[in-house]
N, CA and C atoms as an extended XYZ file, in Angstrom:
408
Properties=species:S:1:pos:R:3:atomname:S:1:resname:S:1:resid:I:1 pbc="F F F"
N       -29.917        9.561       38.976 N   TYR     1
C       -29.393        9.055       40.228 CA  TYR     1
C       -29.659        7.559       40.316 C   TYR     1
N       -28.740        6.813       40.881 N   PRO     2
C       -28.990        5.380       41.034 CA  PRO     2
C       -30.140        5.161       42.012 C   PRO     2
N       -30.850        4.056       41.827 N   GLN     3
C       -31.993        3.782       42.690 CA  GLN     3
C       -31.615        3.035       43.958 C   GLN     3
N       -30.456        2.418       43.960 N   PHE     4
C       -30.025        1.699       45.149 CA  PHE     4
C       -28.502        1.625       45.164 C   PHE     4
N       -27.969        1.283       46.320 N   ALA     5
C       -26.522        1.124       46.445 CA  ALA     5
C       -26.235        0.208       47.626 C   ALA     5
N       -25.057       -0.338       47.628 N   VAL     6
C       -24.622       -1.211       48.711 CA  VAL     6
C       -23.332       -0.635       49.285 C   VAL     6
N       -23.278       -0.565       50.603 N   VAL     7
C       -22.065       -0.109       51.277 CA  VAL     7
C       -21.604       -1.232       52.197 C   VAL     7
N       -20.387       -1.662       51.996 N   ALA     8
C       -19.809       -2.679       52.886 CA  ALA     8
C       -18.984       -1.960       53.945 C   ALA     8
N       -19.245       -2.279       55.191 N   LEU     9
C       -18.473       -1.672       56.270 CA  LEU     9
C       -18.356       -2.653       57.422 C   LEU     9
N       -17.388       -2.429       58.245 N   CYS    10
C       -17.168       -3.267       59.422 CA  CYS    10
C       -17.657       -2.487       60.641 C   CYS    10
N       -18.854       -2.837       61.095 N   GLY    11
C       -19.477       -2.120       62.198 CA  GLY    11
C       -18.674       -2.179       63.487 C   GLY    11
N       -18.107       -3.344       63.775 N   LYS    12
C       -17.334       -3.485       65.017 CA  LYS    12
C       -16.099       -2.589       64.983 C   LYS    12
N       -15.405       -2.574       63.848 N   LEU    13
C       -14.225       -1.718       63.708 CA  LEU    13
C       -14.610       -0.247       63.862 C   LEU    13
N       -15.698        0.169       63.215 N   GLU    14
C       -16.143        1.567       63.313 CA  GLU    14
C       -16.519        1.916       64.748 C   GLU    14
N       -17.148        0.969       65.452 N   MET    15
C       -17.506        1.211       66.851 CA  MET    15
C       -16.240        1.408       67.697 C   MET    15
N       -15.251        0.562       67.470 N   GLU    16
C       -14.001        0.681       68.228 CA  GLU    16
C       -13.270        1.979       67.890 C   GLU    16
N       -13.279        2.354       66.615 N   LEU    17
C       -12.654        3.621       66.217 CA  LEU    17
C       -13.368        4.805       66.861 C   LEU    17
N       -14.674        4.687       67.045 N   GLY    18
C       -15.457        5.744       67.668 CA  GLY    18
C       -15.099        5.978       69.123 C   GLY    18
N       -14.455        4.997       69.732 N   GLN    19
C       -14.070        5.126       71.135 CA  GLN    19
C       -12.675        5.719       71.302 C   GLN    19
N       -11.967        5.902       70.190 N   LEU    20
C       -10.627        6.497       70.227 CA  LEU    20
C       -10.720        8.012       70.061 C   LEU    20
N        -9.651        8.699       70.393 N   SER    21
C        -9.594       10.138       70.105 CA  SER    21
C        -9.542       10.303       68.588 C   SER    21
N        -9.873       11.483       68.105 N   ASN    22
C        -9.839       11.732       66.656 CA  ASN    22
C        -8.465       11.452       66.067 C   ASN    22
N        -7.421       11.881       66.768 N   ALA    23
C        -6.054       11.684       66.270 CA  ALA    23
C        -5.708       10.200       66.202 C   ALA    23
N        -6.083        9.450       67.245 N   GLU    24
C        -5.795        8.012       67.264 CA  GLU    24
C        -6.576        7.279       66.176 C   GLU    24
N        -7.842        7.648       66.014 N   ALA    25
C        -8.675        7.008       64.990 CA  ALA    25
C        -8.123        7.292       63.600 C   ALA    25
N        -7.700        8.522       63.371 N   GLU    26
C        -7.128        8.899       62.073 CA  GLU    26
C        -5.847        8.112       61.801 C   GLU    26
N        -5.007        7.993       62.808 N   GLU    27
C        -3.752        7.241       62.668 CA  GLU    27
C        -4.040        5.767       62.353 C   GLU    27
N        -5.019        5.200       63.047 N   PHE    28
C        -5.373        3.799       62.822 CA  PHE    28
C        -5.939        3.604       61.413 C   PHE    28
N        -6.832        4.517       60.994 N   ARG    29
C        -7.400        4.430       59.636 CA  ARG    29
C        -6.294        4.464       58.586 C   ARG    29
N        -5.338        5.366       58.772 N   GLU    30
C        -4.208        5.459       57.836 CA  GLU    30
C        -3.443        4.149       57.773 C   GLU    30
N        -3.165        3.570       58.938 N   ALA    31
C        -2.416        2.314       58.995 CA  ALA    31
C        -3.177        1.177       58.308 C   ALA    31
N        -4.507        1.224       58.373 N   MET    32
C        -5.339        0.185       57.767 CA  MET    32
C        -5.685        0.486       56.306 C   MET    32
N        -5.272        1.664       55.822 N   GLY    33
C        -5.586        2.037       54.443 CA  GLY    33
C        -7.022        2.491       54.252 C   GLY    33
N        -7.663        2.916       55.330 N   LEU    34
C        -9.041        3.413       55.272 CA  LEU    34
C        -8.998        4.933       55.190 C   LEU    34
N        -9.502        5.488       54.115 N   THR    35
C        -9.386        6.931       53.919 CA  THR    35
C       -10.524        7.717       54.556 C   THR    35
N       -11.706        7.117       54.645 N   THR    36
C       -12.884        7.845       55.097 CA  THR    36
C       -13.656        7.015       56.114 C   THR    36
N       -14.147        7.634       57.200 N   PRO    37
C       -14.998        6.901       58.136 CA  PRO    37
C       -16.263        6.391       57.430 C   PRO    37
N       -16.744        5.227       57.846 N   ALA    38
C       -17.919        4.620       57.211 CA  ALA    38
C       -19.134        5.543       57.276 C   ALA    38
N       -19.289        6.264       58.373 N   LEU    39
C       -20.432        7.166       58.501 CA  LEU    39
C       -20.428        8.208       57.385 C   LEU    39
N       -19.264        8.736       57.051 N   ASP    40
C       -19.169        9.705       55.952 CA  ASP    40
C       -19.609        9.083       54.633 C   ASP    40
N       -19.204        7.829       54.392 N   TRP    41
C       -19.625        7.135       53.164 CA  TRP    41
C       -21.142        7.010       53.112 C   TRP    41
N       -21.734        6.586       54.226 N   VAL    42
C       -23.181        6.372       54.275 CA  VAL    42
C       -23.924        7.687       54.055 C   VAL    42
N       -23.487        8.747       54.702 N   ILE    43
C       -24.147       10.050       54.550 CA  ILE    43
C       -24.023       10.551       53.115 C   ILE    43
N       -22.815       10.522       52.551 N   ASN    44
C       -22.620       10.999       51.176 CA  ASN    44
C       -23.433       10.191       50.182 C   ASN    44
N       -23.449        8.888       50.340 N   LEU    45
C       -24.214        8.033       49.439 CA  LEU    45
C       -25.709        8.293       49.589 C   LEU    45
N       -26.171        8.471       50.819 N   SER    46
C       -27.589        8.766       51.060 CA  SER    46
C       -28.001       10.058       50.368 C   SER    46
N       -27.186       11.085       50.495 N   TYR    47
C       -27.472       12.352       49.818 CA  TYR    47
C       -27.584       12.134       48.314 C   TYR    47
N       -26.620       11.388       47.755 N   ARG    48
C       -26.614       11.162       46.314 CA  ARG    48
C       -27.858       10.385       45.875 C   ARG    48
N       -28.203        9.331       46.608 N   LEU    49
C       -29.373        8.520       46.262 CA  LEU    49
C       -30.669        9.312       46.371 C   LEU    49
N       -30.727       10.212       47.339 N   LEU    50
C       -31.934       11.010       47.553 CA  LEU    50
C       -31.967       12.279       46.705 C   LEU    50
N       -30.881       12.547       45.972 N   GLY    51
C       -30.831       13.746       45.137 CA  GLY    51
C       -30.728       15.022       45.948 C   GLY    51
N       -29.983       14.975       47.035 N   LEU    52
C       -29.845       16.137       47.917 CA  LEU    52
C       -28.451       16.737       47.817 C   LEU    52
N       -28.364       18.022       48.116 N   ILE    53
C       -27.087       18.721       48.224 CA  ILE    53
C       -27.130       19.604       49.462 C   ILE    53
N       -25.991       20.158       49.814 N   SER    54
C       -25.917       21.107       50.926 CA  SER    54
C       -25.359       22.428       50.427 C   SER    54
N       -25.909       23.509       50.969 N   PHE    55
C       -25.305       24.824       50.781 CA  PHE    55
C       -25.138       25.425       52.163 C   PHE    55
N       -24.359       26.484       52.236 N   PHE    56
C       -24.038       27.087       53.525 CA  PHE    56
C       -24.404       28.561       53.531 C   PHE    56
N       -24.789       29.042       54.710 N   THR    57
C       -24.945       30.476       54.936 CA  THR    57
C       -24.026       30.837       56.088 C   THR    57
N       -23.657       32.095       56.140 N   THR    58
C       -22.765       32.533       57.204 CA  THR    58
C       -23.327       33.783       57.866 C   THR    58
N       -23.233       33.794       59.176 N   ALA    59
C       -23.595       34.968       59.967 CA  ALA    59
C       -22.497       35.109       61.013 C   ALA    59
N       -21.811       36.230       60.992 N   SER    60
C       -20.642       36.438       61.853 CA  SER    60
C       -19.627       35.338       61.565 C   SER    60
N       -19.249       34.590       62.591 N   ALA    61
C       -18.244       33.537       62.414 CA  ALA    61
C       -18.893       32.162       62.273 C   ALA    61
N       -20.231       32.110       62.226 N   GLU    62
C       -20.943       30.838       62.165 CA  GLU    62
C       -21.259       30.456       60.721 C   GLU    62
N       -20.971       29.220       60.372 N   LEU    63
C       -21.297       28.675       59.061 CA  LEU    63
C       -22.365       27.619       59.284 C   LEU    63
N       -23.527       27.762       58.627 N   LYS    64
C       -24.634       26.827       58.828 CA  LYS    64
C       -24.933       26.101       57.530 C   LYS    64
N       -25.124       24.786       57.610 N   ALA    65
C       -25.436       23.969       56.437 CA  ALA    65
C       -26.946       23.807       56.299 C   ALA    65
N       -27.404       23.823       55.048 N   TRP    66
C       -28.810       23.620       54.714 CA  TRP    66
C       -28.884       22.522       53.661 C   TRP    66
N       -29.847       21.629       53.795 N   THR    67
C       -30.029       20.539       52.840 CA  THR    67
C       -31.205       20.868       51.932 C   THR    67
N       -30.982       20.734       50.621 N   ILE    68
C       -32.021       21.009       49.627 CA  ILE    68
C       -31.948       19.960       48.517 C   ILE    68
N       -33.038       19.800       47.755 N   PRO    69
C       -32.972       18.917       46.588 CA  PRO    69
C       -32.057       19.513       45.521 C   PRO    69
N       -31.336       18.667       44.815 N   ARG    70
C       -30.486       19.105       43.708 CA  ARG    70
C       -31.380       19.793       42.663 C   ARG    70
N       -30.875       20.882       42.079 N   GLY    71
C       -31.609       21.585       41.030 CA  GLY    71
C       -32.436       22.769       41.500 C   GLY    71
N       -32.367       23.102       42.773 N   ILE    72
C       -33.141       24.217       43.335 CA  ILE    72
C       -32.473       25.548       42.978 C   ILE    72
N       -33.298       26.544       42.652 N   THR    73
C       -32.770       27.876       42.344 CA  THR    73
C       -32.501       28.652       43.635 C   THR    73
N       -31.729       29.717       43.502 N   ALA    74
C       -31.333       30.526       44.659 CA  ALA    74
C       -32.524       31.048       45.470 C   ALA    74
N       -33.586       31.587       44.836 N   PRO    75
C       -34.705       32.063       45.655 CA  PRO    75
C       -35.356       30.958       46.497 C   PRO    75
N       -35.505       29.762       45.913 N   LYS    76
C       -36.089       28.642       46.673 CA  LYS    76
C       -35.170       28.236       47.827 C   LYS    76
N       -33.863       28.247       47.583 N   ALA    77
C       -32.903       27.939       48.648 CA  ALA    77
C       -32.994       28.993       49.748 C   ALA    77
N       -33.136       30.255       49.359 N   ALA    78
C       -33.284       31.331       50.342 CA  ALA    78
C       -34.516       31.096       51.207 C   ALA    78
N       -35.579       30.569       50.591 N   GLY    79
C       -36.800       30.261       51.324 CA  GLY    79
C       -36.615       29.192       52.383 C   GLY    79
N       -35.615       28.333       52.221 N   LYS    80
C       -35.311       27.334       53.246 CA  LYS    80
C       -34.773       28.007       54.506 C   LYS    80
N       -34.077       29.127       54.315 N   VAL    81
C       -33.524       29.868       55.448 CA  VAL    81
C       -34.639       30.658       56.127 C   VAL    81
N       -35.425       31.387       55.321 N   HIS    82
C       -36.569       32.147       55.842 CA  HIS    82
C       -37.478       32.513       54.677 C   HIS    82
N       -38.774       32.393       54.869 N   SER    83
C       -39.726       32.663       53.779 CA  SER    83
C       -39.628       34.104       53.275 C   SER    83
N       -39.290       35.059       54.149 N   ASP    84
C       -39.117       36.450       53.712 CA  ASP    84
C       -37.976       36.577       52.708 C   ASP    84
N       -36.944       35.763       52.861 N   MET    85
C       -35.800       35.825       51.941 CA  MET    85
C       -36.206       35.392       50.534 C   MET    85
N       -37.077       34.401       50.446 N   GLU    86
C       -37.552       33.971       49.128 CA  GLU    86
C       -38.471       35.030       48.525 C   GLU    86
N       -39.372       35.547       49.331 N   ARG    87
C       -40.345       36.528       48.838 CA  ARG    87
C       -39.662       37.813       48.366 C   ARG    87
N       -38.641       38.267       49.086 N   GLY    88
C       -37.982       39.526       48.741 CA  GLY    88
C       -36.627       39.354       48.078 C   GLY    88
N       -36.375       38.169       47.505 N   PHE    89
C       -35.066       37.860       46.920 CA  PHE    89
C       -34.652       38.902       45.882 C   PHE    89
N       -33.421       39.396       46.007 N   ILE    90
C       -32.838       40.319       45.029 CA  ILE    90
C       -31.745       39.600       44.257 C   ILE    90
N       -30.766       39.086       44.986 N   ARG    91
C       -29.676       38.325       44.360 CA  ARG    91
C       -28.941       37.542       45.442 C   ARG    91
N       -28.029       36.690       44.986 N   ALA    92
C       -27.233       35.878       45.907 CA  ALA    92
C       -25.762       36.124       45.634 C   ALA    92
N       -25.007       36.287       46.696 N   GLU    93
C       -23.554       36.404       46.605 CA  GLU    93
C       -23.009       35.006       46.909 C   GLU    93
N       -22.318       34.399       45.937 N   VAL    94
C       -21.977       32.973       46.013 CA  VAL    94
C       -20.476       32.741       45.882 C   VAL    94
N       -19.973       31.811       46.685 N   ILE    95
C       -18.598       31.321       46.559 CA  ILE    95
C       -18.631       29.841       46.921 C   ILE    95
N       -17.792       29.047       46.293 N   SER    96
C       -17.733       27.627       46.653 CA  SER    96
C       -17.023       27.492       47.997 C   SER    96
N       -17.385       26.454       48.731 N   TYR    97
C       -16.758       26.228       50.033 CA  TYR    97
C       -15.251       26.061       49.885 C   TYR    97
N       -14.824       25.341       48.853 N   SER    98
C       -13.379       25.105       48.676 CA  SER    98
C       -12.636       26.414       48.413 C   SER    98
N       -13.236       27.336       47.630 N   ASP    99
C       -12.600       28.641       47.404 CA  ASP    99
C       -12.534       29.447       48.699 C   ASP    99
N       -13.614       29.414       49.472 N   LEU   100
C       -13.639       30.144       50.741 CA  LEU   100
C       -12.597       29.580       51.704 C   LEU   100
N       -12.483       28.271       51.738 N   GLU   101
C       -11.501       27.637       52.618 CA  GLU   101
C       -10.080       28.061       52.245 C   GLU   101
N        -9.792       28.136       50.939 N   ARG   102
C        -8.462       28.569       50.488 CA  ARG   102
C        -8.186       30.021       50.870 C   ARG   102
N        -9.219       30.871       50.816 N   CYS   103
C        -9.040       32.294       51.126 CA  CYS   103
C        -8.992       32.559       52.630 C   CYS   103
N        -9.689       31.753       53.397 N   GLY   104
C        -9.697       31.940       54.842 CA  GLY   104
C       -10.883       32.726       55.357 C   GLY   104
N       -11.373       33.694       54.575 N   ASN   105
C       -12.546       34.464       54.985 CA  ASN   105
C       -13.165       35.161       53.774 C   ASN   105
N       -14.384       35.660       53.957 N   LEU   106
C       -15.104       36.295       52.847 CA  LEU   106
C       -14.436       37.577       52.377 C   LEU   106
N       -13.844       38.329       53.298 N   ALA   107
C       -13.187       39.584       52.911 CA  ALA   107
C       -12.045       39.311       51.936 C   ALA   107
N       -11.249       38.295       52.226 N   GLU   108
C       -10.137       37.943       51.336 CA  GLU   108
C       -10.662       37.407       50.003 C   GLU   108
N       -11.724       36.623       50.058 N   ALA   109
C       -12.325       36.096       48.824 CA  ALA   109
C       -12.854       37.237       47.957 C   ALA   109
N       -13.457       38.231       48.606 N   ARG   110
C       -13.972       39.396       47.878 CA  ARG   110
C       -12.816       40.151       47.225 C   ARG   110
N       -11.707       40.303       47.971 N   LYS   111
C       -10.521       40.988       47.451 CA  LYS   111
C        -9.982       40.284       46.207 C   LYS   111
N       -10.031       38.958       46.224 N   ARG   112
C        -9.523       38.164       45.096 CA  ARG   112
C       -10.530       38.033       43.950 C   ARG   112
N       -11.714       38.591       44.136 N   GLY   113
C       -12.725       38.548       43.081 CA  GLY   113
C       -13.390       37.193       42.912 C   GLY   113
N       -13.466       36.416       43.984 N   LEU   114
C       -14.028       35.070       43.883 CA  LEU   114
C       -15.520       34.993       44.198 C   LEU   114
N       -16.091       36.068       44.735 N   LEU   115
C       -17.526       36.080       45.007 CA  LEU   115
C       -18.271       36.421       43.720 C   LEU   115
N       -19.309       35.623       43.423 N   LYS   116
C       -20.110       35.854       42.220 CA  LYS   116
C       -21.487       36.360       42.632 C   LYS   116
N       -22.008       37.315       41.875 N   MET   117
C       -23.377       37.773       42.078 CA  MET   117
C       -24.270       36.970       41.146 C   MET   117
N       -25.267       36.306       41.718 N   GLU   118
C       -26.155       35.453       40.930 CA  GLU   118
C       -27.594       35.908       41.104 C   GLU   118
N       -28.387       35.727       40.061 N   GLY   119
C       -29.781       36.148       40.067 CA  GLY   119
C       -30.753       35.019       40.366 C   GLY   119
N       -32.025       35.280       40.029 N   LYS   120
C       -33.115       34.366       40.369 CA  LYS   120
C       -33.033       33.011       39.678 C   LYS   120
N       -32.337       32.926       38.567 N   ASN   121
C       -32.264       31.661       37.830 CA  ASN   121
C       -31.056       30.810       38.214 C   ASN   121
N       -30.237       31.281       39.134 N   TYR   122
C       -29.045       30.529       39.524 CA  TYR   122
C       -29.450       29.235       40.229 C   TYR   122
N       -28.900       28.118       39.765 N   VAL   123
C       -29.138       26.818       40.396 CA  VAL   123
C       -28.023       26.586       41.417 C   VAL   123
N       -28.416       26.432       42.657 N   VAL   124
C       -27.465       26.262       43.754 CA  VAL   124
C       -26.669       24.972       43.552 C   VAL   124
N       -25.363       25.065       43.772 N   GLN   125
C       -24.456       23.925       43.619 CA  GLN   125
C       -24.064       23.379       44.990 C   GLN   125
N       -23.776       22.100       45.030 N   ASP   126
C       -23.355       21.467       46.278 CA  ASP   126
C       -22.104       22.168       46.809 C   ASP   126
N       -22.158       22.615       48.065 N   GLY   127
C       -21.008       23.268       48.675 CA  GLY   127
C       -20.956       24.773       48.496 C   GLY   127
N       -21.963       25.368       47.863 N   ASP   128
C       -21.989       26.829       47.743 CA  ASP   128
C       -22.117       27.471       49.122 C   ASP   128
N       -21.421       28.578       49.314 N   VAL   129
C       -21.602       29.426       50.490 CA  VAL   129
C       -22.304       30.670       49.964 C   VAL   129
N       -23.494       30.957       50.499 N   ILE   130
C       -24.352       31.982       49.906 CA  ILE   130
C       -24.745       33.035       50.929 C   ILE   130
N       -24.648       34.292       50.503 N   THR   131
C       -25.236       35.407       51.236 CA  THR   131
C       -26.401       35.893       50.391 C   THR   131
N       -27.607       35.814       50.936 N   PHE   132
C       -28.799       36.225       50.200 CA  PHE   132
C       -29.073       37.699       50.458 C   PHE   132
N       -29.270       38.454       49.393 N   LEU   133
C       -29.680       39.846       49.507 CA  LEU   133
C       -31.168       39.890       49.188 C   LEU   133
N       -31.944       40.486       50.086 N   PHE   134
C       -33.396       40.505       49.922 CA  PHE   134
C       -33.966       41.769       50.539 C   PHE   134
N       -35.203       42.073       50.169 N   ASN   135
C       -35.885       43.250       50.697 CA  ASN   135
C       -37.360       42.910       50.835 C   ASN   135
N       -37.881       43.064       52.042 N   VAL   136
C       -39.300       42.768       52.273 CA  VAL   136
C       -39.967       43.999       52.829 C   VAL   136
């Protein structure tokens, strides 16, 4: 990972865009040739510099993001959610966020065979959506 980085941004412009509706801000960014809000750049770069990634868990219709160091195995990631999940880890049911988004829901992803069963040595990837199976 790089040890430092520089981000050039126009704070006044970002402040003014923040006062617009999302649709207006998006339209203005497009007209100016700006593809991503500066805050997104800063957050993504910070994660990269710090060696962090995000994975997601889902309960009902809620999707929750968790931040972990890059290179963490599934049981350690489960421990971020709850220590019992790490202690009683059996396996992880994993799908990438982009695959889940294309399918619309876990049931459709399961039908298409996109959910993978992973064991204790699985290294969590940035953007994984994980259901942890555990027994305590």
